[in-house]
N, C-alpha and C positions, 0 to 999 in steps of 0.2 A: 721568644720562639721565634717570631718571623720577622724581617726587615727587607724592605723594598726600598730601594733610594735609586730615584731619576730613571725609573723601566719605563722605556721606547722603543715600539716595536712597529715595523712596517711590515705588508704582507705585500708583494705583487707590486710595490712603490705607493702603495696606500696605508698612508697611518691608520693603525689598528688601536695603539696605546701612545697618550703621550707622555710627555716625563711626570711618571705619578709616583710618589713616594708614601708610604706609611709603615706602620709596623703592628704586631700582635704582639701583644704580651702574653707569658703563661697565664693559662686558666683561660682564658678570654673564651665568646659563644661569640663568633664576630659573622654578622650578615652581609652578603654583599650581593647588592641590589641593584638593578639597571633595566630597561628595555633592550628588547631583542636588538642585537647588534654593537649595545655598549662597549663592547669588549671583556664579559666577565670570564668565558670559554677563555678567551685568549691569554688572560691573565693569569689563571690555574693552570694552565699549557705550561707558562714561564716560570709559575713556581713548582710545576712538578717535574721540569728538566724535560720537559715533550716539544718544547719551543725555545732552541737556542741561539737563534739568530737574533739576539735583542739587544740594546744597548743601556747602562746602568747595571743593576746588581742588584743581586736575589739571594740572602743568605737564612737559614733556618740554623738557629742553637748558635749563631755568630761565624759559621763556614757557609761559604760559597756553595750553592747548589750541586751535588754530586752524586754520584751510584750510593756512596756512603751515607749521605746526610739523607735520602731517600728513605734511609731503615727506620728513621724514627718519624715519617710522614706515612699516611695512609690516606688514601683515596677513591672515594667513586665517582667519576667523571667521565660525561656521555652516555648515560645511562647503567645499568647493572651489568655485569661480565659474568654469566651464570651459564653454566652448562644445563642445558635443562634436560636432559636424560638421564643425568646424574642425580643423586641425592646430594641432599644440602650438605650431609656429612660427608658425601663422597666428593665436592666443592672442596671443601673445607680442607679435604685430606692434601687435595693437590697443592694448595696454595700453602701448607704448615710444611710442605715438603720442601717448597721453594727455599723457605727460610731455613729450612733445618731444624723445624720446633719439636717438640718431643709430642708423639699420638696424643697425648690425653688432653692437649689442648683444644683439640676438634671437640669434644665433648664439653668442655670449660665454656669453650665460647657459644656451640648454641644454647648451652643454659641460658649463659648472658643475653644473649638474644632473643631470650625467650619461644625457642623452635625444639623440635622434638630429638632425642639425643641418640634413639636408638631407630628412629625410621627410615626405610629403604623407600619411600616417596619420591619418586622423583621429581624434581623441580618444576618440571613442566603443569604437574599439578597444584603447586603451591598457590595462594594467595598473593595478591599484589604486594600487601602489605608484607606477607613470610618471605616473596623474592626483595624485598627491598630491606628489611632485616638480616638475609642472609648477605645482601650485597655488603651492606655496613659490616658484618663479622668476618666477611673476606678481606675488607680496607682495612679491620681491627687486629684481625689476627695474632699477629706479632707486637700488638698493644705499644703504636707508635706516640709518640709524645703530641703529635699533631694530625688532623683527621681533617680533609679537605673532600666534601660532601657538593656534589652537584644536582641540584633540583631532587634532595631529596626526600619530598610528600607530593612530588609531581602523580598525578593521575591514581591519588591515593582516597577512598573513604574515609569518612570521621573519624571512625573508631582507630583505623590503621595509622591515622595521621596524630592522633593522641597517643599509639603505639610510639612512634618516631619521637614525638617530640620528648618523651617520659626517657625514652633511650637513648637520649643526648643529653638530658640532665642527668642522667644515673651516670655514663659514661666520664661526664665531666667533674660530679662530684665523687665518684669511686676512684677513678685513676686519675683525676688531674688533667684530662683529656683536654687540650685546644681545639676551637674549631673552628674552618674558614668555612662557611655555608655560604652558596649560591643560591639562592631561594627569589620567586615570582611569589608565594605565599606569603606576603610581609604580616599578616596579621597571625597568622599560628606560629611561624619564626619567630616574629616579635615577643614572642609568652616564654623563650627561651633563651634570644640572644641578648646579650649584654653590650653589646654596639652595633651601630649600621653602618656600611661604607656604601655610597652609591656612587655609582658611573654612569657618564655620559657621555658618549661618544670617544671612548677613550680615556678620558680624563676623571681626575676624582673630584664629584661634585659635593659632596657630605661626607661627613667624618667624624661622628657624633655620638659618646657614649649613652646609655638607656637611660641613665639618669640623668645626662643632659638633654636627650630627646622629651624628657617629661616637662620640662619647663620651656618649651616651645608653645608661642601661640601665632596667633593671627591677629591682624588689625586692619580696617580700611581707611586709607586715607581721603577724607573726605574735604580738604582744602586744596590749595593749590601749591603744586609741585614745582619748582620750577630746577630745571640741571637736572643732574644724576645723584640718586642716592646711592654713597659711596662711603667708604672707609669705615664701615663698621662691621665688625667681623660677625660672619654669622646671620647678617642680617639678608634676605633674599626678597626682590622685588618682582609681584606679577602686576601687568596690565591688562586688563580682557574688557573689550568695549567700552574703553575710556574710566575704566574702573581702575585703581589701583589700591592693591594689597601689600603688605609684609609678612613674612614670617620670621622669625626669630627669637631668643630668649627674652621673657618677659623683662627682665632686666635690661636688656639692651633697647626696646620697643621701648620701655620707660622712658630710659636717658636719651632717646630720639626725639621724643615726644616732648620732652621740656627742652631740648636743644631747638627744637625746630615748631613752636606752636600755632607758627600759621599753617600748618600741615595739618592739622585738627585731627589726630589720627580715632579712631572710633575704639568703642571699648573690645577688652583682648577679649578672643575665643581659642580656649582650649585647643591644639590640633594633636591628633593622634598618629601612628605610625605610618599608616596610610595615607593621611592629608600631609603630611608630610613629604613623603616621597613624591605624590605628585603633586605639588607646588612647586618642590626644586627642580622637578624635570620640565618644569612651564617657565621657571623664573630668573632672572638676568641678578647676576650676584658683582 
C-alpha cells in the first residue's frame, strides 16, 4: 500500500528526516509515534505530497506520489478543516463535489460516521467528538484505500475516544481501509493498532508488529558489563544512575543471558506499549 525508501528531508538547512525506509501493507493499522519535533508531521506531509523537496521515494500502491495517487488517500492532518458555520451535511457536500461523487454519498457518509443525516445544525455547535468524526468523514468520503490521521484522539473525552477507536476498527474491517495514525495516545491507539512505528530526531527508532511487541520484556543487568552491548537485533539499552536495563524480545534476552552469563540478567518483566515507547526514546541500540 505504501512504500517509503531512503526518505530524507532538510528544511532551511536543518535535517528533519534522516534516510528512513518502511512499508505499510494493505489492511494494516500503523501507529506513528514520537516526541514533538521527531519528524512525524514532516513525514506525513511528504507522504501526502504536501512536501516535495525531499530525497528518496514515496510510493502509494506502487506509484510515485502524484495527484492521481492521492485519490487513493484520505487525510486529516493539522487539525480538522471544517466550515463551522455550515452543517455537517453541507461540509460533506462541498467535498463530494470536489471528487465529483453522487449526492447520496453525503447521507451514506454521515450515517457511517454516526452523525445525523438530515440535521441543519451548524458544526460550531457540534461536540468535539462529532467534529472529529465529521473530519474523518471528509477524509473518507471518496472511500480511499489509505487513511492518514494526525492526532485523531487529541482533546477528546473518554466516550469520544471510544467512538473514534470503534470507527477506525469498523472502516478497517468493513472497507479494508489501511491506516497510518500519528498519535501521542499510545494506550488508546494501541488497542486498535497492528503495528508501532517510532521516530526520534527524524529517524526510525522502532518498527514492530503488535504481536512482536507483546514479546518485549525488560531485564536489569546485575553484573559487570564491559564494552558495548551490540549485535543483538531489537535489543535496546538504557543506563540510569549507574543502573543498566535491557529491553527486547524475550527470546533475544534469553539468548543474550546465555551468551553473557557474567551480566547476570535479572528476571524479565513484561513491557506494555507505553513502557516500550518511553524506553526506546531514552535508550541506545
